[in-house]
N, CA, C and O atoms as a Maestro MAE file, in Angstrom:
{
 s_m_m2io_version
 :::
 2.0.0
}

f_m_ct {
 s_m_title
 :::
 protein
 m_atom[256] {
  # First column is atom index #
  i_m_mmod_type
  r_m_x_coord
  r_m_y_coord
  r_m_z_coord
  i_m_residue_number
  s_m_chain_name
  s_m_pdb_residue_name
  s_m_pdb_atom_name
  i_m_atomic_number
  :::
  1 25 -64.200 164.704 38.461 1 A "MET " " N  " 7
  2 3 -62.829 164.509 38.356 1 A "MET " " CA " 6
  3 2 -62.015 165.926 38.211 1 A "MET " " C  " 6
  4 15 -62.322 166.937 37.579 1 A "MET " " O  " 8
  5 25 -60.954 165.662 38.961 2 A "GLY " " N  " 7
  6 3 -60.277 166.899 38.912 2 A "GLY " " CA " 6
  7 2 -59.157 167.401 38.118 2 A "GLY " " C  " 6
  8 15 -58.389 166.558 37.656 2 A "GLY " " O  " 8
  9 25 -58.940 168.642 37.885 3 A "GLY " " N  " 7
  10 3 -57.941 169.002 36.820 3 A "GLY " " CA " 6
  11 2 -56.455 168.595 36.971 3 A "GLY " " C  " 6
  12 15 -55.886 168.314 38.025 3 A "GLY " " O  " 8
  13 25 -56.064 168.610 36.043 4 A "GLU " " N  " 7
  14 3 -54.495 167.909 35.904 4 A "GLU " " CA " 6
  15 2 -53.806 169.469 35.615 4 A "GLU " " C  " 6
  16 15 -54.396 170.476 35.222 4 A "GLU " " O  " 8
  17 25 -52.075 169.272 36.013 5 A "PRO " " N  " 7
  18 3 -51.760 170.705 35.574 5 A "PRO " " CA " 6
  19 2 -51.244 170.579 34.549 5 A "PRO " " C  " 6
  20 15 -50.899 169.433 34.258 5 A "PRO " " O  " 8
  21 25 -50.997 171.572 33.669 6 A "LYS " " N  " 7
  22 3 -50.465 171.569 32.025 6 A "LYS " " CA " 6
  23 2 -49.131 171.371 32.155 6 A "LYS " " C  " 6
  24 15 -48.637 170.597 31.336 6 A "LYS " " O  " 8
  25 25 -48.214 171.994 33.185 7 A "ARG " " N  " 7
  26 3 -46.794 171.874 33.322 7 A "ARG " " CA " 6
  27 2 -46.486 171.079 34.578 7 A "ARG " " C  " 6
  28 15 -47.329 171.037 35.475 7 A "ARG " " O  " 8
  29 25 -45.227 170.394 34.702 8 A "ARG " " N  " 7
  30 3 -44.601 169.857 35.750 8 A "ARG " " CA " 6
  31 2 -44.190 171.042 36.607 8 A "ARG " " C  " 6
  32 15 -43.786 172.030 35.994 8 A "ARG " " O  " 8
  33 25 -44.231 171.091 37.858 9 A "TYR " " N  " 7
  34 3 -43.408 172.103 38.797 9 A "TYR " " CA " 6
  35 2 -42.228 171.678 38.960 9 A "TYR " " C  " 6
  36 15 -42.060 170.472 39.140 9 A "TYR " " O  " 8
  37 25 -41.031 172.650 38.932 10 A "ALA " " N  " 7
  38 3 -39.623 172.670 38.733 10 A "ALA " " CA " 6
  39 2 -39.223 172.091 40.427 10 A "ALA " " C  " 6
  40 15 -40.017 172.588 41.226 10 A "ALA " " O  " 8
  41 25 -38.563 171.507 40.854 11 A "LYS " " N  " 7
  42 3 -37.910 171.149 41.962 11 A "LYS " " CA " 6
  43 2 -37.328 172.421 42.680 11 A "LYS " " C  " 6
  44 15 -37.533 172.441 43.894 11 A "LYS " " O  " 8
  45 25 -36.708 173.378 42.204 12 A "ALA " " N  " 7
  46 3 -36.491 174.857 42.640 12 A "ALA " " CA " 6
  47 2 -37.662 175.673 43.377 12 A "ALA " " C  " 6
  48 15 -37.652 176.311 44.429 12 A "ALA " " O  " 8
  49 25 -38.804 175.388 42.318 13 A "ARG " " N  " 7
  50 3 -40.055 175.905 42.935 13 A "ARG " " CA " 6
  51 2 -40.572 175.474 44.070 13 A "ARG " " C  " 6
  52 15 -41.200 176.184 44.856 13 A "ARG " " O  " 8
  53 25 -40.287 174.068 44.234 14 A "GLN " " N  " 7
  54 3 -41.161 173.317 45.265 14 A "GLN " " CA " 6
  55 2 -40.065 173.576 46.346 14 A "GLN " " C  " 6
  56 15 -40.695 173.667 47.400 14 A "GLN " " O  " 8
  57 25 -38.813 173.730 46.590 15 A "GLY " " N  " 7
  58 3 -38.040 174.217 47.444 15 A "GLY " " CA " 6
  59 2 -38.083 175.638 47.713 15 A "GLY " " C  " 6
  60 15 -37.631 176.030 48.789 15 A "GLY " " O  " 8
  61 25 -38.548 176.440 46.910 16 A "LYS " " N  " 7
  62 3 -38.676 177.953 47.402 16 A "LYS " " CA " 6
  63 2 -40.221 178.018 48.281 16 A "LYS " " C  " 6
  64 15 -40.424 178.925 49.087 16 A "LYS " " O  " 8
  65 25 -41.100 177.099 48.046 17 A "ARG " " N  " 7
  66 3 -42.507 177.105 48.618 17 A "ARG " " CA " 6
  67 2 -41.915 176.564 49.933 17 A "ARG " " C  " 6
  68 15 -41.878 177.480 50.755 17 A "ARG " " O  " 8
  69 25 -41.581 175.752 50.280 18 A "ARG " " N  " 7
  70 3 -41.233 174.964 51.223 18 A "ARG " " CA " 6
  71 2 -40.016 175.679 52.069 18 A "ARG " " C  " 6
  72 15 -39.587 175.068 53.048 18 A "ARG " " O  " 8
  73 25 -39.522 176.788 51.768 19 A "SER " " N  " 7
  74 3 -38.311 177.363 52.735 19 A "SER " " CA " 6
  75 2 -38.916 178.162 53.922 19 A "SER " " C  " 6
  76 15 -38.100 178.677 54.687 19 A "SER " " O  " 8
  77 25 -39.841 178.281 54.101 20 A "HIS " " N  " 7
  78 3 -40.676 178.774 55.286 20 A "HIS " " CA " 6
  79 2 -41.438 177.671 56.284 20 A "HIS " " C  " 6
  80 15 -42.226 177.964 57.183 20 A "HIS " " O  " 8
  81 25 -41.016 176.359 55.909 21 A "HIS " " N  " 7
  82 3 -41.474 175.585 56.607 21 A "HIS " " CA " 6
  83 2 -40.746 174.725 58.155 21 A "HIS " " C  " 6
  84 15 -41.130 173.908 58.992 21 A "HIS " " O  " 8
  85 25 -39.736 175.370 57.908 22 A "ALA " " N  " 7
  86 3 -38.706 174.903 59.105 22 A "ALA " " CA " 6
  87 2 -39.217 175.159 60.299 22 A "ALA " " C  " 6
  88 15 -39.837 176.220 60.378 22 A "ALA " " O  " 8
  89 25 -39.130 174.399 61.410 23 A "LEU " " N  " 7
  90 3 -39.296 174.394 62.600 23 A "LEU " " CA " 6
  91 2 -38.469 175.636 63.541 23 A "LEU " " C  " 6
  92 15 -37.250 175.475 63.480 23 A "LEU " " O  " 8
  93 25 -38.795 176.561 64.199 24 A "ALA " " N  " 7
  94 3 -37.941 177.267 64.956 24 A "ALA " " CA " 6
  95 2 -37.680 176.801 66.270 24 A "ALA " " C  " 6
  96 15 -38.551 176.318 66.993 24 A "ALA " " O  " 8
  97 25 -36.177 176.977 66.671 25 A "LEU " " N  " 7
  98 3 -35.928 176.276 67.798 25 A "LEU " " CA " 6
  99 2 -36.434 177.248 69.179 25 A "LEU " " C  " 6
  100 15 -36.528 178.476 69.167 25 A "LEU " " O  " 8
  101 25 -36.682 176.471 70.180 26 A "PRO " " N  " 7
  102 3 -37.688 177.087 71.256 26 A "PRO " " CA " 6
  103 2 -36.363 178.084 71.887 26 A "PRO " " C  " 6
  104 15 -35.140 177.957 71.832 26 A "PRO " " O  " 8
  105 25 -37.430 179.300 72.608 27 A "PRO " " N  " 7
  106 3 -36.527 180.087 72.998 27 A "PRO " " CA " 6
  107 2 -35.925 179.741 74.837 27 A "PRO " " C  " 6
  108 15 -36.714 179.712 75.781 27 A "PRO " " O  " 8
  109 25 -34.239 179.489 74.992 28 A "VAL " " N  " 7
  110 3 -34.091 178.971 76.346 28 A "VAL " " CA " 6
  111 2 -32.986 180.013 76.421 28 A "VAL " " C  " 6
  112 15 -32.312 180.529 75.530 28 A "VAL " " O  " 8
  113 25 -32.996 180.214 78.060 29 A "GLU " " N  " 7
  114 3 -31.999 180.862 78.662 29 A "GLU " " CA " 6
  115 2 -31.331 180.141 80.046 29 A "GLU " " C  " 6
  116 15 -31.819 179.048 80.332 29 A "GLU " " O  " 8
  117 25 -30.538 180.521 80.696 30 A "LEU " " N  " 7
  118 3 -29.799 180.028 81.752 30 A "LEU " " CA " 6
  119 2 -30.667 180.315 82.991 30 A "LEU " " C  " 6
  120 15 -31.003 181.493 83.114 30 A "LEU " " O  " 8
  121 25 -31.059 179.518 83.857 31 A "CYS " " N  " 7
  122 3 -31.483 179.416 85.163 31 A "CYS " " CA " 6
  123 2 -30.413 180.503 85.953 31 A "CYS " " C  " 6
  124 15 -29.229 180.176 86.030 31 A "CYS " " O  " 8
  125 25 -30.767 181.514 86.404 32 A "PRO " " N  " 7
  126 3 -29.947 182.274 87.532 32 A "PRO " " CA " 6
  127 2 -29.344 181.648 88.556 32 A "PRO " " C  " 6
  128 15 -28.208 181.891 88.964 32 A "PRO " " O  " 8
  129 25 -30.219 180.707 89.049 33 A "ARG " " N  " 7
  130 3 -29.572 179.979 90.352 33 A "ARG " " CA " 6
  131 2 -28.904 178.746 90.034 33 A "ARG " " C  " 6
  132 15 -27.785 178.542 90.504 33 A "ARG " " O  " 8
  133 25 -29.518 177.816 89.214 34 A "CYS " " N  " 7
  134 3 -28.966 176.579 89.024 34 A "CYS " " CA " 6
  135 2 -27.904 176.413 87.733 34 A "CYS " " C  " 6
  136 15 -27.097 175.486 87.666 34 A "CYS " " O  " 8
  137 25 -28.038 177.473 86.713 35 A "HIS " " N  " 7
  138 3 -27.534 177.817 85.706 35 A "HIS " " CA " 6
  139 2 -27.480 176.737 84.892 35 A "HIS " " C  " 6
  140 15 -26.396 176.354 84.452 35 A "HIS " " O  " 8
  141 25 -28.704 176.081 84.577 36 A "GLN " " N  " 7
  142 3 -28.853 174.829 83.769 36 A "GLN " " CA " 6
  143 2 -30.176 175.647 82.667 36 A "GLN " " C  " 6
  144 15 -30.745 176.689 82.994 36 A "GLN " " O  " 8
  145 25 -30.415 174.984 81.525 37 A "THR " " N  " 7
  146 3 -30.849 175.628 80.562 37 A "THR " " CA " 6
  147 2 -32.408 175.490 80.732 37 A "THR " " C  " 6
  148 15 -32.836 174.408 81.135 37 A "THR " " O  " 8
  149 25 -33.193 176.404 80.483 38 A "LYS " " N  " 7
  150 3 -34.709 176.431 80.934 38 A "LYS " " CA " 6
  151 2 -35.684 177.119 79.615 38 A "LYS " " C  " 6
  152 15 -35.118 177.775 78.740 38 A "LYS " " O  " 8
  153 25 -36.708 176.965 79.592 39 A "LEU " " N  " 7
  154 3 -37.481 177.710 78.673 39 A "LEU " " CA " 6
  155 2 -37.916 179.250 79.270 39 A "LEU " " C  " 6
  156 15 -38.448 179.443 80.364 39 A "LEU " " O  " 8
  157 25 -37.655 179.998 78.553 40 A "CYS " " N  " 7
  158 3 -37.942 181.387 78.715 40 A "CYS " " CA " 6
  159 2 -39.769 181.620 79.638 40 A "CYS " " C  " 6
  160 15 -40.831 181.144 79.238 40 A "CYS " " O  " 8
  161 25 -39.622 182.203 80.484 41 A "HIS " " N  " 7
  162 3 -41.042 182.448 80.961 41 A "HIS " " CA " 6
  163 2 -41.561 181.150 81.550 41 A "HIS " " C  " 6
  164 15 -42.755 180.879 81.678 41 A "HIS " " O  " 8
  165 25 -40.584 180.405 81.883 42 A "HIS " " N  " 7
  166 3 -41.392 179.012 82.686 42 A "HIS " " CA " 6
  167 2 -40.426 178.618 83.690 42 A "HIS " " C  " 6
  168 15 -39.252 178.979 83.610 42 A "HIS " " O  " 8
  169 25 -40.903 177.828 84.719 43 A "VAL " " N  " 7
  170 3 -40.354 177.333 86.118 43 A "VAL " " CA " 6
  171 2 -39.056 176.468 85.609 43 A "VAL " " C  " 6
  172 15 -39.058 175.595 84.741 43 A "VAL " " O  " 8
  173 25 -38.281 176.802 86.149 44 A "CYS " " N  " 7
  174 3 -36.877 175.954 86.131 44 A "CYS " " CA " 6
  175 2 -37.090 174.405 86.178 44 A "CYS " " C  " 6
  176 15 -37.213 174.089 87.361 44 A "CYS " " O  " 8
  177 25 -37.158 173.603 85.576 45 A "PRO " " N  " 7
  178 3 -37.239 172.206 85.834 45 A "PRO " " CA " 6
  179 2 -36.531 171.397 86.881 45 A "PRO " " C  " 6
  180 15 -36.994 170.506 87.593 45 A "PRO " " O  " 8
  181 25 -35.287 171.898 86.830 46 A "THR " " N  " 7
  182 3 -34.221 171.427 87.678 46 A "THR " " CA " 6
  183 2 -34.282 171.758 89.219 46 A "THR " " C  " 6
  184 15 -34.175 170.916 90.111 46 A "THR " " O  " 8
  185 25 -34.515 173.433 89.442 47 A "CYS " " N  " 7
  186 3 -34.541 173.676 90.752 47 A "CYS " " CA " 6
  187 2 -35.821 174.372 91.168 47 A "CYS " " C  " 6
  188 15 -35.848 174.957 92.251 47 A "CYS " " O  " 8
  189 25 -36.926 174.344 90.346 48 A "GLY " " N  " 7
  190 3 -38.239 174.555 90.661 48 A "GLY " " CA " 6
  191 2 -38.389 176.409 90.914 48 A "GLY " " C  " 6
  192 15 -39.311 176.796 91.631 48 A "GLY " " O  " 8
  193 25 -37.501 177.371 90.324 49 A "THR " " N  " 7
  194 3 -37.555 178.587 90.646 49 A "THR " " CA " 6
  195 2 -38.080 179.495 89.660 49 A "THR " " C  " 6
  196 15 -37.832 179.107 88.518 49 A "THR " " O  " 8
  197 25 -38.817 180.736 89.728 50 A "TYR " " N  " 7
  198 3 -38.985 181.390 88.774 50 A "TYR " " CA " 6
  199 2 -39.177 182.876 89.576 50 A "TYR " " C  " 6
  200 15 -39.832 183.170 90.576 50 A "TYR " " O  " 8
  201 25 -38.267 183.711 88.642 51 A "GLY " " N  " 7
  202 3 -38.402 184.953 89.096 51 A "GLY " " CA " 6
  203 2 -37.650 185.254 90.534 51 A "GLY " " C  " 6
  204 15 -37.905 186.236 91.231 51 A "GLY " " O  " 8
  205 25 -36.686 184.246 90.854 52 A "GLY " " N  " 7
  206 3 -36.079 184.229 92.241 52 A "GLY " " CA " 6
  207 2 -36.702 183.799 93.418 52 A "GLY " " C  " 6
  208 15 -36.194 183.851 94.538 52 A "GLY " " O  " 8
  209 25 -38.113 183.258 93.066 53 A "GLU " " N  " 7
  210 3 -38.804 182.567 94.242 53 A "GLU " " CA " 6
  211 2 -38.972 181.010 93.742 53 A "GLU " " C  " 6
  212 15 -38.899 180.534 92.609 53 A "GLU " " O  " 8
  213 25 -39.246 180.344 95.126 54 A "GLN " " N  " 7
  214 3 -39.126 178.936 94.576 54 A "GLN " " CA " 6
  215 2 -40.941 178.685 94.489 54 A "GLN " " C  " 6
  216 15 -41.831 179.060 95.253 54 A "GLN " " O  " 8
  217 25 -40.979 177.983 93.360 55 A "ILE " " N  " 7
  218 3 -42.379 177.854 92.933 55 A "ILE " " CA " 6
  219 2 -42.799 176.392 93.388 55 A "ILE " " C  " 6
  220 15 -43.524 176.152 94.354 55 A "ILE " " O  " 8
  221 25 -42.262 175.507 92.588 56 A "ILE " " N  " 7
  222 3 -42.422 174.056 93.116 56 A "ILE " " CA " 6
  223 2 -41.356 173.355 93.739 56 A "ILE " " C  " 6
  224 15 -40.168 173.607 93.534 56 A "ILE " " O  " 8
  225 25 -41.775 172.497 94.482 57 A "GLU " " N  " 7
  226 3 -40.354 171.490 94.983 57 A "GLU " " CA " 6
  227 2 -40.167 170.353 93.964 57 A "GLU " " C  " 6
  228 15 -41.042 169.669 93.432 57 A "GLU " " O  " 8
  229 25 -38.795 170.302 93.806 58 A "VAL " " N  " 7
  230 3 -38.632 169.218 92.873 58 A "VAL " " CA " 6
  231 2 -37.441 168.000 93.655 58 A "VAL " " C  " 6
  232 15 -36.339 168.172 94.177 58 A "VAL " " O  " 8
  233 25 -38.112 167.015 93.474 59 A "LYS " " N  " 7
  234 3 -37.423 165.633 94.247 59 A "LYS " " CA " 6
  235 2 -36.489 165.675 93.685 59 A "LYS " " C  " 6
  236 15 -36.235 166.265 92.635 59 A "LYS " " O  " 8
  237 25 -35.546 164.729 94.652 60 A "GLY " " N  " 7
  238 3 -34.317 164.208 93.775 60 A "GLY " " CA " 6
  239 2 -34.404 163.187 92.620 60 A "GLY " " C  " 6
  240 15 -35.479 162.610 92.460 60 A "GLY " " O  " 8
  241 25 -33.399 162.922 91.827 61 A "LYS " " N  " 7
  242 3 -33.333 161.966 90.835 61 A "LYS " " CA " 6
  243 2 -33.199 160.401 91.493 61 A "LYS " " C  " 6
  244 15 -32.379 159.880 92.250 61 A "LYS " " O  " 8
  245 25 -34.262 159.988 90.902 62 A "LYS " " N  " 7
  246 3 -34.055 158.341 91.555 62 A "LYS " " CA " 6
  247 2 -33.268 157.572 91.227 62 A "LYS " " C  " 6
  248 15 -33.116 157.662 90.009 62 A "LYS " " O  " 8
  249 25 -32.437 156.568 91.808 63 A "LYS " " N  " 7
  250 3 -31.607 155.936 91.499 63 A "LYS " " CA " 6
  251 2 -31.864 154.348 91.094 63 A "LYS " " C  " 6
  252 15 -32.564 153.538 91.702 63 A "LYS " " O  " 8
  253 25 -31.264 154.193 90.160 64 A "LYS " " N  " 7
  254 3 -31.458 152.487 89.364 64 A "LYS " " CA " 6
  255 2 -31.292 151.285 90.191 64 A "LYS " " C  " 6
  256 15 -31.415 150.168 89.688 64 A "LYS " " O  " 8
  :::
 }
 m_bond[255] {
  # First column is bond index #
  i_m_from
  i_m_to
  i_m_order
  :::
  1 1 2 1
  2 2 3 1
  3 3 4 2
  4 3 5 1
  5 5 6 1
  6 6 7 1
  7 7 8 2
  8 7 9 1
  9 9 10 1
  10 10 11 1
  11 11 12 2
  12 11 13 1
  13 13 14 1
  14 14 15 1
  15 15 16 2
  16 15 17 1
  17 17 18 1
  18 18 19 1
  19 19 20 2
  20 19 21 1
  21 21 22 1
  22 22 23 1
  23 23 24 2
  24 23 25 1
  25 25 26 1
  26 26 27 1
  27 27 28 2
  28 27 29 1
  29 29 30 1
  30 30 31 1
  31 31 32 2
  32 31 33 1
  33 33 34 1
  34 34 35 1
  35 35 36 2
  36 35 37 1
  37 37 38 1
  38 38 39 1
  39 39 40 2
  40 39 41 1
  41 41 42 1
  42 42 43 1
  43 43 44 2
  44 43 45 1
  45 45 46 1
  46 46 47 1
  47 47 48 2
  48 47 49 1
  49 49 50 1
  50 50 51 1
  51 51 52 2
  52 51 53 1
  53 53 54 1
  54 54 55 1
  55 55 56 2
  56 55 57 1
  57 57 58 1
  58 58 59 1
  59 59 60 2
  60 59 61 1
  61 61 62 1
  62 62 63 1
  63 63 64 2
  64 63 65 1
  65 65 66 1
  66 66 67 1
  67 67 68 2
  68 67 69 1
  69 69 70 1
  70 70 71 1
  71 71 72 2
  72 71 73 1
  73 73 74 1
  74 74 75 1
  75 75 76 2
  76 75 77 1
  77 77 78 1
  78 78 79 1
  79 79 80 2
  80 79 81 1
  81 81 82 1
  82 82 83 1
  83 83 84 2
  84 83 85 1
  85 85 86 1
  86 86 87 1
  87 87 88 2
  88 87 89 1
  89 89 90 1
  90 90 91 1
  91 91 92 2
  92 91 93 1
  93 93 94 1
  94 94 95 1
  95 95 96 2
  96 95 97 1
  97 97 98 1
  98 98 99 1
  99 99 100 2
  100 99 101 1
  101 101 102 1
  102 102 103 1
  103 103 104 2
  104 103 105 1
  105 105 106 1
  106 106 107 1
  107 107 108 2
  108 107 109 1
  109 109 110 1
  110 110 111 1
  111 111 112 2
  112 111 113 1
  113 113 114 1
  114 114 115 1
  115 115 116 2
  116 115 117 1
  117 117 118 1
  118 118 119 1
  119 119 120 2
  120 119 121 1
  121 121 122 1
  122 122 123 1
  123 123 124 2
  124 123 125 1
  125 125 126 1
  126 126 127 1
  127 127 128 2
  128 127 129 1
  129 129 130 1
  130 130 131 1
  131 131 132 2
  132 131 133 1
  133 133 134 1
  134 134 135 1
  135 135 136 2
  136 135 137 1
  137 137 138 1
  138 138 139 1
  139 139 140 2
  140 139 141 1
  141 141 142 1
  142 142 143 1
  143 143 144 2
  144 143 145 1
  145 145 146 1
  146 146 147 1
  147 147 148 2
  148 147 149 1
  149 149 150 1
  150 150 151 1
  151 151 152 2
  152 151 153 1
  153 153 154 1
  154 154 155 1
  155 155 156 2
  156 155 157 1
  157 157 158 1
  158 158 159 1
  159 159 160 2
  160 159 161 1
  161 161 162 1
  162 162 163 1
  163 163 164 2
  164 163 165 1
  165 165 166 1
  166 166 167 1
  167 167 168 2
  168 167 169 1
  169 169 170 1
  170 170 171 1
  171 171 172 2
  172 171 173 1
  173 173 174 1
  174 174 175 1
  175 175 176 2
  176 175 177 1
  177 177 178 1
  178 178 179 1
  179 179 180 2
  180 179 181 1
  181 181 182 1
  182 182 183 1
  183 183 184 2
  184 183 185 1
  185 185 186 1
  186 186 187 1
  187 187 188 2
  188 187 189 1
  189 189 190 1
  190 190 191 1
  191 191 192 2
  192 191 193 1
  193 193 194 1
  194 194 195 1
  195 195 196 2
  196 195 197 1
  197 197 198 1
  198 198 199 1
  199 199 200 2
  200 199 201 1
  201 201 202 1
  202 202 203 1
  203 203 204 2
  204 203 205 1
  205 205 206 1
  206 206 207 1
  207 207 208 2
  208 207 209 1
  209 209 210 1
  210 210 211 1
  211 211 212 2
  212 211 213 1
  213 213 214 1
  214 214 215 1
  215 215 216 2
  216 215 217 1
  217 217 218 1
  218 218 219 1
  219 219 220 2
  220 219 221 1
  221 221 222 1
  222 222 223 1
  223 223 224 2
  224 223 225 1
  225 225 226 1
  226 226 227 1
  227 227 228 2
  228 227 229 1
  229 229 230 1
  230 230 231 1
  231 231 232 2
  232 231 233 1
  233 233 234 1
  234 234 235 1
  235 235 236 2
  236 235 237 1
  237 237 238 1
  238 238 239 1
  239 239 240 2
  240 239 241 1
  241 241 242 1
  242 242 243 1
  243 243 244 2
  244 243 245 1
  245 245 246 1
  246 246 247 1
  247 247 248 2
  248 247 249 1
  249 249 250 1
  250 250 251 1
  251 251 252 2
  252 251 253 1
  253 253 254 1
  254 254 255 1
  255 255 256 2
  :::
 }
}
């Protein structure tokens, strides 16, 4: 059998404990070539460049 708490925790105390549980937004920057947003230190998914060099070939968008 587990122990029971002697007193009820206040909602403010619960909120203070959970105040550090928020998710941080990922760091994004603009691609210098195509000016689309991309993750920092990642290849641009739009144009496929990283550090001014073409790393991957990006195919065109599919038409429906």
